[in-house]
C-alpha positions in Angstrom: 27.3 -23.8 4.8 24.0 -24.8 6.4 21.9 -27.9 7.1 22.8 -30.9 5.0 20.3 -32.2 2.4 20.1 -35.4 0.5 20.6 -34.9 -3.2 17.6 -37.1 -3.9 15.4 -35.0 -1.6 16.6 -31.7 -3.1 16.1 -32.9 -6.6 12.6 -34.3 -5.8 11.5 -31.0 -4.2 12.4 -29.2 -7.5 10.9 -31.9 -9.7 14.2 -32.7 -11.4 16.5 -35.7 -11.5 19.7 -36.1 -9.4 21.7 -36.0 -12.6 20.1 -32.6 -13.5 21.0 -31.4 -10.0 24.6 -32.4 -10.6 24.6 -30.6 -13.9 23.3 -27.5 -12.2 26.3 -27.5 -10.0 28.7 -28.2 -12.8 27.4 -25.3 -14.9 27.4 -22.8 -12.0 23.6 -22.6 -11.6 24.1 -23.9 -8.1 27.1 -23.1 -5.9 30.1 -25.5 -5.6 29.6 -28.5 -3.3 31.8 -30.0 -0.8 32.3 -33.8 -0.7 32.4 -36.4 2.0 35.5 -38.5 2.5 33.7 -41.1 0.4 33.3 -38.7 -2.5 29.6 -38.0 -2.1 28.4 -34.4 -2.9 27.2 -32.5 0.1 24.1 -30.3 -0.5 22.8 -27.8 2.0 19.9 -25.4 2.4 22.1 -22.8 0.5 21.8 -25.0 -2.5 18.0 -25.2 -2.0 17.9 -21.4 -1.8 20.0 -21.1 -5.0 17.7 -23.5 -6.8 14.6 -21.5 -5.8 16.2 -18.3 -6.9 17.3 -19.8 -10.2 13.8 -20.9 -10.9 12.4 -17.4 -10.1 15.0 -16.0 -12.5 14.1 -18.5 -15.2 10.4 -17.7 -14.8 11.1 -14.0 -15.3 14.0 -14.0 -17.7 14.3 -17.5 -19.2 16.8 -20.2 -18.3 19.6 -18.7 -20.4 19.7 -15.5 -18.4 19.2 -17.5 -15.1 22.3 -19.6 -15.9 24.3 -16.5 -16.7 23.3 -14.7 -13.6 23.7 -17.5 -11.1 27.0 -18.6 -12.6 28.3 -15.1 -12.3 27.2 -14.9 -8.7 28.8 -18.2 -7.8 32.2 -17.2 -9.3 32.0 -14.0 -7.3 31.3 -11.6 -10.3 28.2 -9.9 -8.9 28.6 -7.0 -11.3 28.2 -9.3 -14.3 25.2 -10.9 -12.6 23.5 -7.5 -12.1 24.4 -6.4 -15.7 22.5 -9.4 -17.0 19.5 -8.7 -14.9 19.6 -5.0 -16.0 19.7 -6.1 -19.6 16.6 -8.1 -19.1 14.7 -5.1 -17.6 16.0 -2.9 -20.5 14.5 -5.3 -23.0 11.1 -5.0 -21.3 11.5 -1.2 -21.4 12.2 -1.3 -25.2 9.1 -3.6 -25.7 7.0 -1.2 -23.7 8.2 1.7 -25.9 7.5 -0.2 -29.1 4.1 -1.2 -27.9 3.3 2.4 -27.1 4.5 3.5 -30.6 2.3 0.9 -32.3 -0.7 1.9 -30.2 -0.2 5.5 -31.2 0.1 4.5 -34.9 -3.1 2.4 -34.6 -4.9 5.5 -33.2 -4.4 7.2 -36.6 -6.3 4.4 -38.4 -10.1 4.0 -38.8 -11.7 1.4 -36.5 -13.0 -1.9 -37.9 -12.3 -3.5 -41.2 -10.5 -1.1 -43.5 -12.6 0.2 -46.4 -11.5 -0.2 -50.0 -11.4 3.6 -50.3 -12.2 3.6 -54.0 -9.7 0.8 -54.8 -9.8 -0.2 -58.5 -11.2 -3.5 -59.7 -8.0 -4.5 -61.4 -4.4 -4.5 -60.1 -2.3 -1.4 -60.6 1.3 -1.1 -61.8 3.7 0.8 -59.6 3.3 4.1 -61.4 -0.5 3.9 -61.2 -0.4 2.9 -57.5 2.0 5.7 -56.7 -0.3 8.3 -58.3 -3.3 6.8 -56.4 -1.4 7.2 -53.2 0.2 10.6 -53.9 3.8 9.3 -53.6 6.6 8.6 -56.0 7.4 5.0 -57.3 10.8 4.9 -55.4 8.8 5.4 -52.2 6.8 2.2 -52.9 10.0 0.3 -53.7 11.5 1.5 -50.4 8.4 0.3 -48.5 8.6 -3.0 -50.3 12.3 -3.3 -49.4 11.4 -2.7 -45.7 8.8 -5.5 -45.9 5.8 -3.2 -45.6 4.4 -4.1 -49.0 4.3 -7.3 -51.0 3.2 -6.5 -54.5 2.7 -9.4 -56.9 4.5 -9.7 -60.2 2.8 -9.8 -63.6 3.5 -13.3 -64.9 4.2 -12.0 -68.4 6.1 -8.7 -67.9 7.4 -9.2 -64.4 6.2 -5.7 -63.4 5.0 -5.1 -59.9 1.2 -5.0 -59.6 -0.8 -3.9 -56.6 -4.2 -5.6 -56.1 -6.9 -3.9 -54.0 -5.9 -5.5 -50.8 -2.2 -4.5 -51.2 -3.3 -1.0 -52.2 -5.3 -0.7 -49.0 -2.1 -1.6 -47.0 -0.2 0.9 -49.0 -2.7 3.5 -48.0 -2.2 2.6 -44.3 1.6 3.0 -44.7 1.2 6.3 -46.5 -1.2 7.6 -43.8 1.1 6.6 -41.0 4.2 8.0 -42.7 2.4 11.3 -43.1 1.9 11.3 -39.4 5.7 10.7 -39.0 5.3 7.3 -37.2 8.5 5.3 -37.1 8.9 2.5 -39.6 9.2 -0.1 -36.9 5.8 0.8 -35.6 4.3 0.8 -39.1 5.8 -2.6 -39.7 4.1 -3.9 -36.7 0.7 -2.4 -37.7 0.9 -3.7 -41.2 1.9 -7.2 -40.0 -1.1 -7.3 -37.7 -3.6 -5.8 -40.2 -2.3 -8.2 -42.9 -3.0 -11.1 -40.5 -6.4 -10.0 -39.3 -7.8 -7.9 -42.1 -8.8 -5.0 -39.9 -8.0 -2.9 -36.8 -10.3 -4.3 -34.2 -8.5 -7.6 -33.7 -5.2 -5.7 -33.8 -6.3 -3.6 -30.8 -7.3 -6.8 -28.9 -3.9 -8.3 -29.7 -2.1 -5.2 -28.4 -4.1 -5.4 -25.2 -3.1 -9.0 -24.8 0.6 -8.1 -25.4 0.3 -5.3 -22.8 -1.1 -7.7 -20.3 1.7 -10.3 -21.0 4.3 -7.5 -20.7 2.8 -6.5 -17.3 3.0 -10.1 -16.1 6.6 -10.5 -17.3 7.6 -7.3 -15.6 6.1 -8.5 -12.3 7.9 -11.8 -12.7 11.2 -10.1 -13.3 10.6 -7.8 -10.4 10.0 -10.8 -8.1 13.1 -12.5 -9.5 15.2 -9.5 -8.7 13.9 -9.5 -5.1 14.7 -13.2 -4.8 18.2 -12.6 -6.2 18.8 -9.7 -3.8 17.9 -11.9 -0.8 20.2 -14.6 -2.0 23.1 -12.1 -2.5 22.6 -10.9 1.0 22.7 -14.4 2.3 26.0 -14.9 0.6 27.3 -11.7 2.2 27.1 -9.4 -0.8 26.0 -5.9 0.0 
């Protein structure tokens, strides 16, 4: 199977304990080990390669996926391993599409802190808010049910009331729905605007997320290359 390595040396090179190394074998993260007549585990450079690949997979996909992939490889189920890797790349693709949808939705909004747009000095009840926005009250209830809006309740009557800040958010939702943007994208925009109070910081946050997505994509690409090399070493074509 390759040159023999001491368990302590292999564990030290990875910054883990010998017990963790044994756990990695028991859970399939590393391939099975042979034993000496005295019962000691025999580690080889194949185990060192497997450990390096597992760490690359963990960096790109997380340890849960790394364990799933490596365990499948070591039990001979390469198809299951590849399916898990493909699922990770598919999740990135979905995130990229969602990010693009949010960017498109943000493009329909004015830059900077959102103006009051003639918001009233006092809270409006749902009927008044609906008329101000040019929609029907059931539409506002639907947006509330989706988590887009959070109207307060009158402490005496229990009626929904929309203060100027909430009415501004309702205007954002109405504007984006008029542009036929998907609710998932609108939810993300409202969440970010609610947190920052305007659109400038949202744009910065989206840029940061895009950069993080790029890094994760490269990490997963590198993990796939490492896995391919390991599969070839094991004789899988």
